[in-house]
C-alpha positions as CSV (number, residue, x, y, z in Angstrom):
1,M,167.5,143.8,140.7
2,E,166.1,140.9,142.7
3,I,164.8,137.9,140.7
4,R,161.6,136.2,142.0
5,L,159.7,133.3,140.6
6,V,156.0,133.7,141.4
7,D,153.6,130.8,141.4
8,S,150.4,132.9,141.1
9,P,149.4,136.2,139.5
10,A,147.5,136.8,142.7
11,K,150.8,137.5,144.4
12,I,151.6,140.4,142.1
13,D,150.0,143.8,142.5
14,P,147.6,144.3,139.5
15,Q,148.5,148.0,139.1
16,Q,152.2,147.3,139.0
17,W,151.7,144.5,136.5
18,D,149.4,146.5,134.2
19,R,151.8,149.5,134.3
20,L,154.3,147.2,132.5
21,A,151.8,145.3,130.3
22,G,150.1,148.2,128.5
23,S,146.6,148.0,127.0
24,Q,146.5,144.7,125.2
25,P,143.8,142.7,127.0
26,F,145.6,139.4,126.9
27,L,148.5,140.8,128.8
28,R,146.5,142.5,131.6
29,H,146.6,141.1,135.1
30,A,142.8,140.4,134.9
31,F,143.3,138.0,132.0
32,F,145.9,135.9,133.9
33,S,143.8,136.0,137.1
34,A,140.8,134.7,135.2
35,V,142.7,131.9,133.5
36,H,144.2,130.7,136.8
37,E,141.5,131.3,139.3
38,S,139.0,129.5,137.0
39,G,141.3,126.5,137.0
40,S,141.8,126.6,133.3
41,A,145.6,126.9,133.3
42,V,146.9,125.4,136.6
43,A,149.5,122.9,137.6
44,Q,147.0,120.1,137.7
45,N,146.4,120.6,134.0
46,G,150.1,120.7,133.1
47,W,150.4,124.5,133.4
48,E,152.5,125.4,136.4
49,P,152.7,129.2,136.8
50,T,156.4,130.2,137.3
51,F,156.1,133.9,136.5
52,L,159.5,135.5,136.2
53,T,159.7,138.9,137.9
54,L,162.4,141.5,138.6
55,W,162.1,143.9,141.5
56,E,163.9,147.0,142.9
57,D,162.8,147.1,146.5
58,A,159.0,147.0,146.3
59,E,158.8,148.1,142.7
60,L,158.1,145.6,139.9
61,V,160.4,146.6,137.1
62,A,160.1,143.6,134.7
63,A,157.9,140.5,134.4
64,M,157.1,137.6,132.1
65,P,154.2,135.1,132.0
66,L,156.2,131.9,132.4
67,Y,155.0,128.3,132.8
68,R,156.6,125.0,133.6
69,K,154.7,122.7,131.2
70,L,154.2,118.9,131.1
71,H,152.8,118.9,127.5
72,S,152.5,121.0,124.4
73,F,148.7,121.6,124.3
74,G,147.3,125.1,123.9
75,E,150.4,126.7,122.5
76,F,149.8,127.1,118.7
77,V,153.5,126.7,118.0
78,F,153.9,123.0,117.4
79,D,157.0,121.1,118.8
80,W,155.5,117.6,119.0
81,S,158.2,116.3,116.6
82,W,160.9,117.7,118.9
83,A,159.4,115.9,121.9
84,E,159.2,112.7,119.8
85,A,162.9,113.0,118.8
86,Y,163.8,113.3,122.5
87,A,161.7,110.2,123.2
88,R,163.5,108.2,120.5
89,Q,166.7,108.9,122.4
90,G,165.2,107.6,125.6
91,R,165.0,111.1,127.1
92,S,162.1,113.2,128.3
93,Y,161.3,116.5,126.6
94,Y,159.1,117.5,129.6
95,P,159.0,119.5,131.7
96,K,159.9,122.5,129.6
97,L,159.5,126.3,130.2
98,V,157.1,128.3,128.0
99,A,156.6,132.0,128.0
100,Q,153.2,132.8,126.6
101,V,149.6,133.8,127.2
102,P,147.8,130.4,127.7
103,F,145.6,129.2,124.8
104,T,146.1,132.5,122.9
105,P,148.1,132.8,119.6
106,V,148.3,136.6,119.8
107,E,151.6,138.5,119.3
108,G,152.5,140.9,122.1
109,S,155.3,141.7,124.5
110,R,156.7,138.8,126.5
111,L,159.3,141.0,128.1
112,L,157.2,143.3,130.2
113,A,159.6,145.9,131.4
114,R,160.1,149.5,132.7
115,D,162.8,150.2,130.1
116,I,165.2,148.6,127.7
117,A,167.8,147.9,130.4
118,A,165.2,146.1,132.5
119,K,164.0,144.2,129.4
120,G,167.6,142.9,128.8
121,A,168.0,142.0,132.5
122,L,164.7,140.0,132.3
123,L,165.9,138.1,129.3
124,D,169.2,137.3,131.0
125,A,167.3,136.1,134.1
126,L,165.1,133.9,131.8
127,I,168.0,132.1,130.3
128,S,169.6,131.7,133.7
129,T,166.4,130.3,135.1
130,A,166.1,127.7,132.3
131,E,169.7,126.6,132.9
132,S,169.3,126.3,136.7
133,N,166.0,124.5,136.5
134,H,167.4,121.7,134.3
135,V,164.6,121.7,131.8
136,S,165.0,120.4,128.3
137,S,164.1,123.6,126.6
138,L,162.7,127.2,126.8
139,H,160.1,128.6,124.4
140,V,158.9,132.2,124.0
141,L,155.8,132.2,121.9
142,F,154.4,135.1,119.9
143,P,156.8,137.9,121.1
144,T,157.0,141.1,119.1
145,A,159.5,141.2,116.3
146,D,161.8,143.5,118.2
147,E,161.8,141.2,121.2
148,A,162.4,138.2,119.0
149,E,165.4,139.9,117.6
150,L,166.7,140.7,121.1
151,M,166.3,137.0,122.0
152,S,168.2,136.0,118.8
153,E,171.1,138.2,119.9
154,R,171.1,136.2,123.2
155,G,171.5,132.9,121.3
156,L,167.8,131.8,121.1
157,L,166.7,130.2,117.9
158,L,164.0,132.1,116.0
159,R,161.0,130.3,114.4
160,R,158.5,131.9,112.1
161,G,154.8,131.1,111.5
162,V,151.9,132.6,109.5
163,Q,148.6,134.1,110.6
164,F,146.0,136.1,108.6
165,H,145.1,139.6,109.6
166,W,142.5,142.0,108.1
167,R,143.6,145.6,107.9
168,N,141.1,148.5,107.9
169,G,141.5,150.5,104.7
170,N,139.6,153.4,106.3
171,W,136.5,152.3,104.5
172,S,133.4,154.0,105.7
173,N,131.2,150.8,105.6
174,F,131.3,147.2,104.6
175,E,130.2,147.9,101.0
176,E,133.3,150.1,100.5
177,F,135.4,147.3,101.8
178,L,133.8,144.9,99.3
179,A,134.5,147.4,96.5
180,S,138.2,147.0,97.2
181,L,138.1,143.3,96.4
182,T,138.3,141.5,93.1
183,R,134.9,140.7,91.5
184,D,134.9,137.0,92.3
185,K,135.8,137.6,96.0
186,R,133.2,140.3,96.3
187,K,130.6,138.1,94.8
188,K,131.5,135.2,97.1
189,I,131.1,137.2,100.3
190,R,127.8,138.6,99.2
191,Q,126.5,135.1,98.5
192,E,127.6,133.9,101.9
193,R,125.9,136.7,103.7
194,R,122.8,136.2,101.6
195,R,122.6,132.6,102.5
196,V,122.7,133.4,106.2
197,A,120.0,136.0,105.8
198,D,117.8,133.7,103.7
199,A,118.0,131.1,106.4
200,G,116.2,133.5,108.7
201,I,119.3,134.3,110.8
202,S,119.8,137.7,112.3
203,L,122.9,138.9,114.1
204,R,123.4,141.0,117.2
205,R,126.6,142.6,118.5
206,L,126.8,142.9,122.3
207,T,129.4,144.8,124.2
208,G,130.2,145.7,127.8
209,Q,127.5,145.3,130.3
210,D,125.0,144.2,127.7
211,I,126.6,140.8,127.9
212,D,124.7,139.3,130.8
213,I,125.1,135.9,132.5
214,E,122.6,134.2,130.2
215,A,124.5,135.4,127.2
216,W,127.7,134.0,128.7
217,R,126.1,130.7,129.4
218,F,124.8,130.4,125.9
219,F,128.1,131.4,124.4
220,Y,129.9,128.8,126.6
221,A,127.5,126.1,125.4
222,C,128.4,127.0,121.8
223,Y,132.2,127.2,122.6
224,R,132.1,123.8,124.4
225,N,130.2,122.2,121.6
226,T,133.0,123.1,119.2
227,Y,135.4,120.9,121.1
228,V,132.9,118.1,122.0
229,V,132.1,117.4,118.3
230,R,135.8,116.8,117.8
231,G,136.0,114.5,120.8
232,R,138.0,116.9,122.9
233,A,137.6,118.7,126.2
234,P,137.6,122.6,126.0
235,Y,140.7,124.4,127.3
236,L,138.6,127.1,129.0
237,N,135.5,126.9,131.3
238,L,132.5,129.0,131.9
239,D,134.0,130.5,135.1
240,F,136.9,131.9,133.0
241,F,134.6,133.7,130.6
242,V,132.4,135.1,133.3
243,R,135.4,136.4,135.3
244,L,136.9,137.9,132.2
245,G,133.6,139.6,131.2
246,M,133.2,141.1,134.7
247,A,136.8,142.3,134.9
248,M,137.2,143.7,131.4
249,P,133.7,144.4,130.0
250,E,135.1,147.3,127.9
251,N,137.2,144.8,125.9
252,M,134.4,142.3,125.0
253,L,132.5,141.8,121.7
254,L,130.0,139.0,121.6
255,V,128.1,138.3,118.4
256,L,124.9,136.3,118.8
257,A,123.2,134.6,115.8
258,E,119.4,134.2,116.3
259,R,116.5,132.7,114.4
260,A,113.0,133.8,115.5
261,S,114.7,135.4,118.6
262,K,116.2,132.1,119.6
263,P,120.1,132.1,119.8
264,I,121.8,129.3,117.7
265,A,125.4,130.4,117.5
266,A,127.9,132.9,119.1
267,S,131.4,134.3,118.6
268,L,133.5,136.2,121.1
269,C,136.3,138.7,120.3
270,L,138.4,140.9,122.5
271,H,139.6,144.3,121.5
272,D,141.7,147.3,122.6
273,E,141.8,150.8,121.1
274,E,143.6,149.6,118.0
275,R,142.9,145.9,117.3
276,L,140.2,143.3,117.4
277,Y,141.2,139.8,118.3
278,G,139.1,136.9,117.0
279,R,139.2,134.0,119.4
280,Y,136.2,131.8,120.2
281,W,133.2,130.4,118.4
282,G,130.5,127.8,118.5
283,A,127.0,126.8,117.4
284,V,124.2,124.5,118.5
285,E,122.8,124.3,115.0
286,D,124.7,123.9,111.7
287,V,123.9,126.7,109.3
288,P,126.0,127.1,106.1
289,C,128.2,130.2,106.0
290,L,127.2,131.3,109.5
291,H,130.7,130.8,110.8
292,F,132.0,133.4,108.2
293,E,129.2,135.8,109.2
294,A,129.7,135.6,113.0
295,C,133.4,135.3,113.1
296,Y,134.6,137.5,110.2
297,Y,132.0,139.8,108.7
298,Q,130.3,141.0,111.9
299,P,133.7,141.7,113.5
300,M,134.8,143.6,110.4
301,E,131.8,145.8,110.6
302,F,132.6,146.4,114.3
303,C,136.2,147.4,113.3
304,L,134.8,149.8,110.7
305,E,132.4,151.4,113.2
306,R,135.1,151.7,115.9
307,K,137.8,152.6,113.5
308,L,140.0,149.7,114.7
309,A,143.1,149.3,112.5
310,V,143.5,145.6,112.5
311,F,141.4,142.4,113.0
312,E,143.6,139.4,114.0
313,G,141.6,136.4,112.9
314,G,143.4,133.8,115.1
315,A,145.6,130.9,114.2
316,Q,145.9,129.3,110.8
317,G,143.2,129.4,108.0
318,E,144.1,129.9,104.4
319,H,140.3,130.3,103.8
320,K,140.6,133.7,105.4
321,L,142.6,135.0,102.4
322,A,139.5,135.0,100.2
323,R,137.7,137.1,102.8
324,G,140.2,140.0,102.9
325,F,142.8,138.7,105.4
326,M,146.4,138.8,104.4
327,P,149.4,136.7,105.6
328,V,151.5,138.1,108.5
329,Q,154.6,136.3,109.8
330,T,154.7,135.6,113.6
331,H,157.7,134.7,115.8
332,S,158.8,132.4,118.5
333,A,162.2,132.0,120.2
334,H,163.7,128.7,121.4
335,W,166.5,127.5,123.6
336,L,167.5,123.8,124.0
337,A,169.8,122.6,126.7
338,D,171.2,119.7,124.7
339,R,173.8,121.3,122.3
340,P,173.6,118.6,119.5
341,F,169.8,118.8,119.6
342,H,170.0,122.6,119.6
343,D,172.1,122.5,116.5
344,A,169.8,120.0,114.8
345,V,166.8,122.2,115.5
346,A,168.7,125.2,114.2
347,R,169.2,123.5,110.9
348,F,165.5,122.5,110.7
349,L,164.4,126.1,111.5
350,N,166.6,127.5,108.7
351,R,164.9,125.3,106.2
352,E,161.5,125.9,107.7
353,S,161.9,129.7,107.7
354,A,162.8,129.7,104.0
355,G,159.6,127.7,103.3
356,V,157.5,130.1,105.4
357,A,158.9,133.1,103.4
358,S,158.1,131.4,100.1
359,Y,154.6,130.5,101.3
360,C,153.9,134.1,102.2
361,D,155.1,135.3,98.9
362,E,152.8,132.8,97.1
363,L,149.9,134.0,99.2
364,E,150.6,137.6,98.4
365,E,150.4,136.7,94.7
366,H,146.8,135.6,95.3
367,S,145.7,138.7,97.1
368,P,141.9,139.2,97.1
369,Y,142.2,142.9,96.6
370,R,142.1,144.7,93.2
371,A,145.5,145.9,92.2
372,E,144.6,149.6,92.5
373,T,143.3,149.1,96.1
374,Q,146.0,147.0,97.7
375,T,146.2,147.7,101.4
């Protein structure tokens, strides 16, 4: 197999890439094209595409979305303390290599491969690439559990995190879902939905070609405002969302909140045939509980209608537990060139993993579901 480092997804045939990537929208060629061609994740922003690919003649047999990075923004697996430790030693932590979907904390394959042999060859090539490029470290973020185990066998350090996912209990409607919850959680959700309705807010769910350019512009104004009020610049731009909507309309769910036919908030989710992924939100007017309605309850209803099995609510958020989301452990894998530093991180991760496991056990004890309806 021939190893090639590719500096743009435009140099890889979309059909060959998608044949390896499968159906998850964040792994498709169109997503990477949108994030790069829009200028959202490019070398000037500290994201230098260095896609790792393996070829047999003209056939792409394995690939990985790999970046040479000059910072740790947009990753959702936090290693700032590691960078600070390097700095205290008078050394630079950057550049580093990161294998991930930019700005997207969604678990999925990071070793896109034709078969298990190609997957192993890709992982070997990855470690070799990290060593030959003289970077401080290599980080594979949100791989599947099976791939994380494969990386562990190759000597990478495993790290665990926590997200909150909602699982469809084959309820026929939202009321049946509510009936599965404890009385206080059921009452709280009904109160939240009532407050939104009493404020004169109505919700619309748009999919596919129903999301026109005006809807995208309004959504982006909301999304941008979420960052502006925190004094930050948004990771993604309007061009990214328009490109994505044009390339993958069948994967889009846009929820619009309106008062007197005037939009005031929006949330955007992506989905495939099995899962809904909650990602982006914003509002131009502050309405109590509207975030919960637009980002959780409307997408849940969409899952029930489409019979989607899981709704991934995004990174972090213990408040999701009270609304039917349960803790799920995520994975990342790490290689550090400096052996003493590698060993120090290994000791830290052993302690951290034990804490994550205890945290998940504690959250499970506070399940919002009635004992007889645990999902």
